[in-house]
N, CA and C atoms as an extended XYZ file, in Angstrom:
360
Properties=species:S:1:pos:R:3:atomname:S:1:resname:S:1:resid:I:1 pbc="F F F"
N      -155.904     -206.848       43.277 N   MET     1
C      -156.555     -205.981       42.460 CA  MET     1
C      -154.501     -205.993       41.645 C   MET     1
N      -153.839     -206.761       41.097 N   ILE     2
C      -152.579     -206.653       40.138 CA  ILE     2
C      -152.681     -205.633       38.470 C   ILE     2
N      -151.891     -204.084       38.965 N   SER     3
C      -152.088     -203.612       38.105 CA  SER     3
C      -151.376     -203.722       36.959 C   SER     3
N      -151.854     -203.081       35.911 N   TYR     4
C      -151.040     -203.805       34.544 CA  TYR     4
C      -149.326     -202.993       34.310 C   TYR     4
N      -148.791     -201.889       34.264 N   SER     5
C      -148.044     -202.022       35.160 CA  SER     5
C      -146.830     -202.148       36.534 C   SER     5
N      -148.278     -203.334       37.384 N   ASP     6
C      -147.267     -204.471       38.427 CA  ASP     6
C      -147.389     -204.878       37.771 C   ASP     6
N      -148.064     -205.957       36.865 N   LEU     7
C      -147.243     -207.397       35.676 CA  LEU     7
C      -146.272     -207.089       35.144 C   LEU     7
N      -146.186     -205.690       33.826 N   ALA     8
C      -145.386     -205.033       33.294 CA  ALA     8
C      -143.789     -205.587       33.848 C   ALA     8
N      -143.850     -204.896       35.335 N   PHE     9
C      -142.772     -205.250       36.485 CA  PHE     9
C      -142.117     -205.934       36.766 C   PHE     9
N      -143.030     -206.972       36.828 N   ILE    10
C      -142.670     -208.305       37.860 CA  ILE    10
C      -142.706     -209.228       36.356 C   ILE    10
N      -143.097     -209.402       35.676 N   LEU    11
C      -142.102     -210.355       34.426 CA  LEU    11
C      -141.087     -209.367       33.112 C   LEU    11
N      -141.026     -208.173       33.476 N   SER    12
C      -139.513     -208.180       33.665 CA  SER    12
C      -138.723     -208.389       34.264 C   SER    12
N      -139.285     -208.249       35.966 N   PHE    13
C      -138.332     -208.736       36.436 CA  PHE    13
C      -137.081     -209.828       36.327 C   PHE    13
N      -138.487     -210.673       36.152 N   MET    14
C      -138.834     -212.525       35.790 CA  MET    14
C      -137.703     -212.402       35.239 C   MET    14
N      -137.798     -211.825       33.857 N   PHE    15
C      -137.512     -212.001       32.579 CA  PHE    15
C      -135.209     -211.691       32.778 C   PHE    15
N      -135.201     -210.664       33.616 N   MET    16
C      -133.634     -210.133       33.710 CA  MET    16
C      -133.546     -211.247       35.045 C   MET    16
N      -134.159     -212.088       35.576 N   LEU    17
C      -133.617     -212.967       36.296 CA  LEU    17
C      -133.076     -214.066       35.105 C   LEU    17
N      -133.407     -214.986       35.096 N   TYR    18
C      -133.438     -215.846       33.892 CA  TYR    18
C      -131.987     -215.451       32.611 C   TYR    18
N      -132.445     -214.179       32.506 N   LEU    19
C      -131.191     -213.962       31.565 CA  LEU    19
C      -129.520     -213.530       32.203 C   LEU    19
N      -130.579     -213.742       33.665 N   ALA    20
C      -128.611     -212.588       34.275 CA  ALA    20
C      -128.142     -214.796       34.685 C   ALA    20
N      -130.015     -215.519       35.149 N   SER    21
C      -129.243     -216.827       35.574 CA  SER    21
C      -128.256     -217.329       33.776 C   SER    21
N      -129.102     -217.288       33.291 N   HIS    22
C      -128.554     -218.641       31.680 CA  HIS    22
C      -127.263     -217.525       31.894 C   HIS    22
N      -126.236     -216.438       31.977 N   ASN    23
C      -125.192     -215.364       31.771 CA  ASN    23
C      -124.175     -216.460       32.393 C   ASN    23
N      -124.844     -216.187       33.771 N   TYR    24
C      -123.922     -216.929       34.938 CA  TYR    24
C      -123.192     -218.427       34.882 C   TYR    24
N      -124.464     -219.576       33.963 N   LEU    25
C      -124.197     -220.509       34.116 CA  LEU    25
C      -123.625     -220.532       32.929 C   LEU    25
N      -123.346     -220.274       31.613 N   ILE    26
C      -122.478     -219.962       30.526 CA  ILE    26
C      -121.119     -219.919       31.013 C   ILE    26
N      -120.683     -218.471       32.292 N   LYS    27
C      -119.576     -217.938       32.978 CA  LYS    27
C      -119.326     -219.199       32.983 C   LYS    27
N      -120.040     -220.070       34.280 N   LEU    28
C      -118.753     -220.838       35.544 CA  LEU    28
C      -118.655     -221.956       33.647 C   LEU    28
N      -119.027     -222.441       32.996 N   GLU    29
C      -119.304     -223.117       31.763 CA  GLU    29
C      -117.812     -222.582       31.629 C   GLU    29
N      -117.382     -221.686       30.943 N   GLN    30
C      -116.502     -221.001       30.100 CA  GLN    30
C      -115.044     -221.029       30.976 C   GLN    30
N      -115.689     -220.765       32.561 N   LEU    31
C      -114.132     -220.368       33.393 CA  LEU    31
C      -114.164     -222.570       34.075 C   LEU    31
N      -114.609     -223.003       34.424 N   LEU    32
C      -114.822     -224.681       34.249 CA  LEU    32
C      -113.649     -225.200       33.027 C   LEU    32
N      -114.169     -224.717       31.918 N   LYS    33
C      -112.701     -225.244       31.174 CA  LYS    33
C      -111.841     -224.597       30.499 C   LYS    33
N      -112.136     -223.559       31.493 N   GLY    34
C      -110.769     -222.291       30.650 CA  GLY    34
C      -109.019     -223.372       32.438 C   GLY    34
N      -110.200     -223.800       32.674 N   PHE    35
C      -109.021     -224.240       34.218 CA  PHE    35
C      -109.322     -225.664       33.780 C   PHE    35
N      -109.623     -225.991       33.434 N   GLN    36
C      -109.542     -226.978       33.132 CA  GLN    36
C      -110.391     -228.622       33.035 C   GLN    36
N      -111.340     -228.258       34.291 N   LEU    37
C      -112.081     -228.910       35.241 CA  LEU    37
C      -113.277     -229.297       34.635 C   LEU    37
N      -113.683     -229.196       33.372 N   TRP    38
C      -114.128     -229.712       32.398 CA  TRP    38
C      -113.922     -230.765       31.903 C   TRP    38
N      -114.375     -231.956       32.146 N   SER    39
C      -114.602     -233.883       32.153 CA  SER    39
C      -115.196     -234.041       30.890 C   SER    39
N      -114.673     -234.432       29.393 N   ASP    40
C      -114.922     -235.293       28.769 CA  ASP    40
C      -115.784     -236.390       29.063 C   ASP    40
N      -115.868     -237.014       30.281 N   THR    41
C      -116.501     -238.040       30.632 CA  THR    41
C      -117.162     -238.160       31.110 C   THR    41
N      -119.168     -238.426       31.368 N   SER    42
C      -119.127     -238.282       32.490 CA  SER    42
C      -119.589     -238.944       33.858 C   SER    42
N      -119.807     -239.415       34.703 N   PRO    43
C      -120.456     -240.335       35.273 CA  PRO    43
C      -120.990     -241.419       35.111 C   PRO    43
N      -120.164     -242.062       35.875 N   PRO    44
C      -121.516     -243.072       35.875 CA  PRO    44
C      -122.845     -243.133       36.052 C   PRO    44
N      -124.219     -243.721       35.552 N   VAL    45
C      -125.093     -242.688       36.099 CA  VAL    45
C      -125.286     -242.939       37.695 C   VAL    45
N      -125.312     -243.570       38.203 N   SER    46
C      -125.338     -243.855       39.939 CA  SER    46
C      -124.471     -242.893       40.272 C   SER    46
N      -123.870     -242.525       39.730 N   ALA    47
C      -122.866     -240.992       40.187 CA  ALA    47
C      -124.091     -239.901       40.193 C   ALA    47
N      -125.272     -240.373       39.646 N   LEU    48
C      -125.763     -239.018       39.070 CA  LEU    48
C      -127.081     -239.218       39.979 C   LEU    48
N      -126.991     -240.371       40.812 N   THR    49
C      -128.098     -240.605       41.921 CA  THR    49
C      -127.655     -240.073       42.986 C   THR    49
N      -127.240     -240.110       43.299 N   SER    50
C      -126.090     -239.747       45.207 CA  SER    50
C      -127.312     -239.008       45.610 C   SER    50
N      -127.890     -238.737       46.919 N   THR    51
C      -128.150     -238.092       47.999 CA  THR    51
C      -127.582     -237.858       48.311 C   THR    51
N      -126.079     -237.391       48.881 N   ALA    52
C      -125.069     -236.681       48.936 CA  ALA    52
C      -125.174     -235.319       48.796 C   ALA    52
N      -124.851     -234.184       50.198 N   PRO    53
C      -124.462     -233.063       49.631 CA  PRO    53
C      -123.741     -233.233       48.085 C   PRO    53
N      -124.047     -232.340       46.966 N   PHE    54
C      -123.459     -232.086       45.393 CA  PHE    54
C      -122.428     -233.381       45.385 C   PHE    54
N      -123.593     -234.678       46.174 N   SER    55
C      -122.521     -235.704       45.537 CA  SER    55
C      -121.763     -236.021       45.004 C   SER    55
N      -121.328     -235.601       46.009 N   CYS    56
C      -119.979     -235.455       47.383 CA  CYS    56
C      -118.906     -236.993       47.414 C   CYS    56
N      -120.153     -237.882       47.419 N   ASP    57
C      -119.651     -239.409       48.055 CA  ASP    57
C      -118.977     -239.515       46.330 C   ASP    57
N      -119.422     -239.723       45.353 N   VAL    58
C      -118.897     -240.193       44.313 CA  VAL    58
C      -118.758     -239.353       42.724 C   VAL    58
N      -118.295     -237.914       43.763 N   MET    59
C      -118.086     -237.257       41.870 CA  MET    59
C      -117.439     -236.275       42.782 C   MET    59
N      -116.041     -235.117       42.470 N   ALA    60
C      -115.174     -234.248       42.690 CA  ALA    60
C      -116.559     -233.327       42.419 C   ALA    60
N      -117.039     -231.486       43.293 N   PHE    61
C      -117.334     -230.454       43.393 CA  PHE    61
C      -117.494     -230.317       41.399 C   PHE    61
N      -116.535     -230.001       40.259 N   GLU    62
C      -116.718     -228.650       39.492 CA  GLU    62
C      -117.283     -229.928       38.591 C   GLU    62
N      -117.156     -232.205       39.274 N   GLN    63
C      -118.086     -233.250       38.290 CA  GLN    63
C      -119.964     -232.529       38.409 C   GLN    63
N      -120.227     -232.666       40.329 N   TRP    64
C      -121.390     -232.050       40.119 CA  TRP    64
C      -121.960     -230.916       39.319 C   TRP    64
N      -121.128     -229.513       39.292 N   LEU    65
C      -120.996     -228.853       39.265 CA  LEU    65
C      -121.499     -229.003       37.371 C   LEU    65
N      -120.751     -229.836       36.471 N   GLN    66
C      -120.842     -229.677       35.136 CA  GLN    66
C      -122.015     -230.743       34.218 C   GLN    66
N      -121.971     -232.126       35.621 N   PHE    67
C      -123.086     -232.892       35.429 CA  PHE    67
C      -123.907     -232.496       35.275 C   PHE    67
N      -124.532     -232.397       37.279 N   ILE    68
C      -125.871     -232.092       37.866 CA  ILE    68
C      -126.318     -230.609       37.601 C   ILE    68
N      -125.375     -230.077       38.211 N   PHE    69
C      -125.982     -228.532       38.339 CA  PHE    69
C      -126.202     -227.339       37.590 C   PHE    69
N      -125.455     -227.549       36.175 N   ILE    70
C      -125.086     -227.131       34.790 CA  ILE    70
C      -127.150     -227.171       34.154 C   ILE    70
N      -126.818     -228.664       33.847 N   PRO    71
C      -127.624     -228.536       33.671 CA  PRO    71
C      -129.094     -228.393       33.512 C   PRO    71
N      -129.443     -228.612       35.168 N   LYS    72
C      -130.231     -228.853       36.041 CA  LYS    72
C      -130.950     -227.192       36.030 C   LYS    72
N      -130.380     -226.596       36.339 N   MET    73
C      -130.338     -225.140       36.327 CA  MET    73
C      -130.862     -224.939       34.803 C   MET    73
N      -130.244     -225.262       34.009 N   THR    74
C      -130.650     -224.337       32.999 CA  THR    74
C      -131.943     -224.452       32.288 C   THR    74
N      -132.104     -226.421       33.050 N   GLU    75
C      -133.921     -226.426       32.094 CA  GLU    75
C      -134.217     -225.778       33.144 C   GLU    75
N      -134.177     -225.119       34.563 N   LEU    76
C      -135.362     -224.864       34.885 CA  LEU    76
C      -134.936     -222.808       34.431 C   LEU    76
N      -134.298     -222.725       33.381 N   VAL    77
C      -134.020     -221.084       33.045 CA  VAL    77
C      -135.018     -221.531       31.797 C   VAL    77
N      -134.515     -222.365       31.428 N   VAL    78
C      -135.375     -222.841       30.017 CA  VAL    78
C      -136.344     -222.711       29.507 C   VAL    78
N      -137.470     -223.745       30.151 N   GLN    79
C      -138.713     -224.313       30.382 CA  GLN    79
C      -139.633     -222.472       32.244 C   GLN    79
N      -138.329     -221.630       31.754 N   ARG    80
C      -139.418     -220.670       33.153 CA  ARG    80
C      -139.948     -221.128       34.384 C   ARG    80
N      -138.559     -222.211       34.971 N   GLN    81
C      -139.278     -222.855       35.716 CA  GLN    81
C      -139.602     -221.421       37.247 C   GLN    81
N      -139.575     -222.076       38.189 N   PRO    82
C      -138.982     -221.127       39.148 CA  PRO    82
C      -137.189     -221.525       39.962 C   PRO    82
N      -136.843     -220.340       40.853 N   LEU    83
C      -135.437     -221.236       40.384 CA  LEU    83
C      -134.966     -221.204       41.653 C   LEU    83
N      -134.267     -221.583       42.415 N   PRO    84
C      -133.777     -221.753       43.928 CA  PRO    84
C      -133.625     -220.249       44.618 C   PRO    84
N      -134.404     -220.379       45.399 N   THR    85
C      -134.684     -218.924       46.739 CA  THR    85
C      -133.807     -218.828       47.458 C   THR    85
N      -132.670     -219.707       47.423 N   ASN    86
C      -132.025     -219.967       48.726 CA  ASN    86
C      -130.194     -220.755       48.202 C   ASN    86
N      -129.724     -219.793       47.056 N   MET    87
C      -128.544     -220.999       47.061 CA  MET    87
C      -127.662     -220.441       47.889 C   MET    87
N      -126.515     -221.419       47.623 N   ALA    88
C      -125.186     -221.369       49.030 CA  ALA    88
C      -124.482     -222.874       47.764 C   ALA    88
N      -123.335     -222.104       46.910 N   LEU    89
C      -122.743     -222.934       46.623 CA  LEU    89
C      -121.347     -222.315       46.394 C   LEU    89
N      -121.172     -220.836       46.658 N   ALA    90
C      -120.046     -220.541       47.335 CA  ALA    90
C      -118.832     -221.027       48.916 C   ALA    90
N      -120.057     -221.461       49.580 N   PRO    91
C      -119.234     -221.980       50.728 CA  PRO    91
C      -119.145     -223.097       50.508 C   PRO    91
N      -119.069     -223.856       49.631 N   MET    92
C      -117.925     -225.289       48.728 CA  MET    92
C      -117.683     -225.751       48.271 C   MET    92
N      -117.625     -223.854       47.556 N   ALA    93
C      -116.224     -224.026       45.953 CA  ALA    93
C      -115.006     -223.440       47.607 C   ALA    93
N      -115.690     -223.170       48.111 N   GLU    94
C      -114.409     -222.893       49.184 CA  GLU    94
C      -113.489     -223.593       49.818 C   GLU    94
N      -115.168     -224.248       50.858 N   HIS    95
C      -114.008     -225.413       51.278 CA  HIS    95
C      -112.910     -226.171       50.433 C   HIS    95
N      -113.290     -226.423       48.707 N   VAL    96
C      -112.852     -227.241       47.906 CA  VAL    96
C      -111.874     -225.797       46.827 C   VAL    96
N      -111.932     -225.362       46.816 N   TRP    97
C      -111.083     -224.607       46.069 CA  TRP    97
C      -109.927     -223.491       46.571 C   TRP    97
N      -110.189     -223.417       48.554 N   GLN    98
C      -109.224     -223.062       48.474 CA  GLN    98
C      -107.981     -222.871       48.935 C   GLN    98
N      -107.619     -221.409       48.160 N   GLY    99
C      -105.827     -222.559       47.861 CA  GLY    99
C      -105.031     -222.222       47.010 C   GLY    99
N      -106.117     -223.135       45.736 N   MET   100
C      -106.003     -223.643       44.067 CA  MET   100
C      -105.834     -221.763       43.718 C   MET   100
N      -105.547     -222.140       42.180 N   HIS   101
C      -104.632     -220.993       40.980 CA  HIS   101
C      -106.025     -220.060       40.855 C   HIS   101
N      -107.092     -220.931       40.502 N   TYR   102
C      -108.607     -220.588       39.999 CA  TYR   102
C      -110.118     -220.643       41.499 C   TYR   102
N      -108.868     -220.967       42.242 N   GLY   103
C      -110.060     -221.334       43.065 CA  GLY   103
C      -110.598     -219.687       43.544 C   GLY   103
N      -110.394     -218.560       43.363 N   ASP   104
C      -110.789     -217.189       44.181 CA  ASP   104
C      -112.347     -216.488       43.016 C   ASP   104
N      -111.924     -217.400       41.770 N   VAL   105
C      -112.647     -216.727       40.454 CA  VAL   105
C      -113.424     -217.875       40.224 C   VAL   105
N      -113.474     -218.641       40.265 N   LEU   106
C      -114.522     -219.831       40.653 CA  LEU   106
C      -115.807     -219.016       41.902 C   LEU   106
N      -114.793     -219.019       42.985 N   ILE   107
C      -115.440     -218.448       44.474 CA  ILE   107
C      -116.681     -217.787       43.897 C   ILE   107
N      -115.841     -216.469       42.691 N   ALA   108
C      -116.152     -215.078       42.955 CA  ALA   108
C      -117.214     -215.034       42.272 C   ALA   108
N      -117.216     -216.038       41.114 N   GLN   109
C      -118.603     -216.632       40.325 CA  GLN   109
C      -119.941     -216.864       41.481 C   GLN   109
N      -119.466     -217.988       41.690 N   LEU   110
C      -120.421     -218.453       42.926 CA  LEU   110
C      -121.632     -217.832       43.789 C   LEU   110
N      -120.375     -216.618       44.291 N   GLN   111
C      -120.791     -215.525       45.609 CA  GLN   111
C      -121.607     -215.064       44.470 C   GLN   111
N      -121.379     -214.408       43.428 N   GLN   112
C      -122.230     -213.761       42.987 CA  GLN   112
C      -123.443     -213.982       42.297 C   GLN   112
N      -123.062     -215.368       41.620 N   PHE   113
C      -124.591     -216.290       41.497 CA  PHE   113
C      -125.899     -216.587       42.637 C   PHE   113
N      -124.576     -217.106       44.168 N   ASP   114
C      -125.353     -216.942       44.693 CA  ASP   114
C      -126.529     -215.922       45.090 C   ASP   114
N      -125.868     -214.857       45.386 N   THR   115
C      -126.315     -213.335       45.880 CA  THR   115
C      -127.584     -212.954       44.845 C   THR   115
N      -127.673     -213.562       42.856 N   LEU   116
C      -128.394     -213.372       42.895 CA  LEU   116
C      -129.827     -213.917       42.658 C   LEU   116
N      -129.615     -215.251       43.562 N   LEU   117
C      -130.725     -216.047       43.276 CA  LEU   117
C      -131.878     -215.615       45.062 C   LEU   117
N      -130.683     -215.119       45.390 N   SER   118
C      -131.335     -215.565       47.038 CA  SER   118
C      -131.576     -213.690       47.399 C   SER   118
N      -131.506     -212.614       46.273 N   GLN   119
C      -131.806     -211.983       47.212 CA  GLN   119
C      -133.308     -211.046       46.425 C   GLN   119
N      -133.916     -212.146       45.523 N   ARG   120
C      -135.500     -211.626       45.843 CA  ARG   120
C      -136.377     -211.394       47.149 C   ARG   120
């Protein structure tokens, strides 16, 4: 049987995980906007249903982050749904943004987010 103090610890940990995830998503959006990688135009609906990893067959990685990843993760956080436990966005970011003037900053942000969700 779980004790009250154990339950309180678990709930506190989960709250902090959702809060930290929400903050990473906000920061990622700010960075994408700051580096002018944020689009005012949504991709076609057909692009949003791509089954390729990161929808790489129909959109740029930053578009996938903006139109698929950030909204889906935000929904999970807001609804307190289970979050991914083994996320690996940084390798794709390294592949796409290596050598770009903004690459290191965005890659570091995604590495930190990957680590947060993978350390549970």
